[in-house]
C-alpha positions in Angstrom: -14.4 13.8 8.9 -17.8 15.6 9.0 -18.6 19.1 10.2 -21.1 19.6 13.0 -22.3 22.7 14.9 -22.3 22.9 18.7 -25.3 24.5 20.5 -23.3 27.7 20.9 -22.8 27.9 17.1 -19.2 26.7 17.0 -18.3 24.4 14.1 -16.1 21.4 14.7 -15.3 18.1 12.9 -15.8 14.5 14.0 -14.3 11.4 12.5 -17.4 9.7 11.1 -15.8 6.3 11.5 -16.1 6.6 15.3 -19.9 7.5 15.3 -21.9 4.7 16.9 -25.3 6.3 16.9 -27.1 9.6 16.1 -30.3 10.3 18.1 -32.8 13.1 18.8 -33.7 13.9 22.4 -35.1 16.5 21.1 -31.6 17.9 20.4 -29.4 15.8 18.1 -27.0 13.7 20.1 -24.0 11.9 18.5 -22.5 9.1 20.5 -19.0 7.9 19.5 -17.7 4.4 20.0 -15.6 5.8 22.9 -18.8 6.7 24.8 -18.2 10.4 24.2 -21.5 12.3 23.4 -21.9 15.5 21.5 -25.1 17.6 21.4 -25.3 19.5 18.1 -27.7 21.8 16.2 -27.6 19.9 13.0 -30.7 17.7 12.3 -30.4 13.9 12.3 -31.1 13.6 8.6 -28.4 16.1 7.7 -25.9 14.3 10.0 -26.8 11.0 8.4 -26.3 12.4 4.9 -22.9 13.8 5.9 -21.9 10.4 7.2 -22.9 8.7 4.0 -21.1 11.3 1.9 -18.0 10.8 4.0 -18.2 7.0 3.6 -18.6 7.4 -0.2 -15.6 9.8 -0.3 -13.3 7.3 1.2 -14.9 4.5 -0.9 -16.1 2.6 2.2 -19.5 2.0 0.7 -18.2 1.0 -2.7 -15.7 -1.6 -1.5 -16.5 -4.9 -3.4 -14.9 -6.9 -0.5 -17.8 -6.0 1.8 -20.5 -7.4 -0.6 -22.1 -10.6 0.4 -22.0 -13.7 -1.8 -25.7 -13.1 -2.6 -24.8 -9.8 -4.3 -22.5 -11.6 -6.7 -25.1 -14.0 -8.1 
């Protein structure tokens, strides 16, 4: 889960596994795989870093089973 801030200043959490894309229109808009969109105050680069941090915390980015065969050579 990552914390994000609504435009009114309220903080809530999103499950980063369901984030499909993060865009700037100029406000940061997060689109989930369900089609739900959230407009937040947090900048795109901060959101992206939180997503990476979350993936690393659940060891999603360090799973050897997702490496390609080229990585093993």
